[in-house]
C-alpha positions in Angstrom: 0.0 0.0 0.0 3.0 2.3 0.6 4.0 2.0 -3.0 0.6 3.3 -4.1 1.1 6.5 -2.1 4.6 6.9 -3.5 3.2 6.4 -7.2 0.4 9.0 -6.6 3.0 11.4 -5.2 5.3 10.9 -8.1 2.6 11.3 -10.7 1.1 14.4 -9.2 4.6 15.9 -8.9 5.4 15.1 -12.6 2.0 16.6 -13.6 2.8 19.7 -11.6 6.3 20.0 -13.3 4.7 19.8 -16.7 2.0 22.3 -15.8 4.7 24.8 -14.7 6.8 24.3 -17.8 3.7 24.7 -20.0 2.7 28.0 -18.2 6.3 29.4 -18.5 6.5 28.7 -22.2 3.0 29.9 -22.9 3.9 33.3 -21.3 7.0 33.5 -23.5 4.8 33.1 -26.6 5.9 29.7 -27.7 2.3 28.6 -28.6 1.0 31.8 -30.2 1.8 31.2 -33.9 0.2 27.8 -34.7 -0.8 28.5 -38.3 2.5 29.6 -40.1 4.5 26.3 -39.5 1.8 24.4 -41.3 1.6 26.9 -44.2 5.4 27.5 -44.4 6.0 24.2 -46.3 3.8 25.4 -49.2 6.1 28.3 -50.0 9.4 28.1 -51.9 12.4 29.3 -50.0 15.1 31.5 -51.7 17.9 29.3 -50.2 16.6 26.1 -52.0 16.5 28.0 -55.4 20.1 29.3 -54.9 21.4 25.8 -54.0 19.7 24.2 -57.0 21.4 26.7 -59.3 24.8 26.0 -57.9 24.4 22.1 -57.8 23.3 21.4 -61.3 26.8 21.0 -62.8 27.7 18.5 -60.0 24.4 16.7 -60.3 24.9 16.2 -64.0 28.4 14.9 -63.4 27.2 12.5 -60.8 24.3 11.3 -63.0 26.7 10.6 -65.7 29.0 8.6 -63.4 26.0 6.6 -62.1 24.9 5.8 -65.7 28.3 4.4 -66.5 28.2 2.2 -63.4 24.7 1.0 -64.3 25.9 0.2 -67.9 28.8 -1.8 -66.6 26.7 -3.8 -64.3 24.3 -4.9 -66.9 
């Protein structure tokens, strides 16, 4: 029966810790912007476009090497 009291005390303590952490982060504004992360994936970023422009030469070179390997294996 003593373990039951210990388990209740531990679970209530853990729930109180989670509640305090939630309140602290809610006051800091962590949970205010819930729409933009879901919509952000729909928009193209400029960084990706720049990387695609720089990597095309290397990508063609790699594709050519891969084709040679595939031809040899057949």
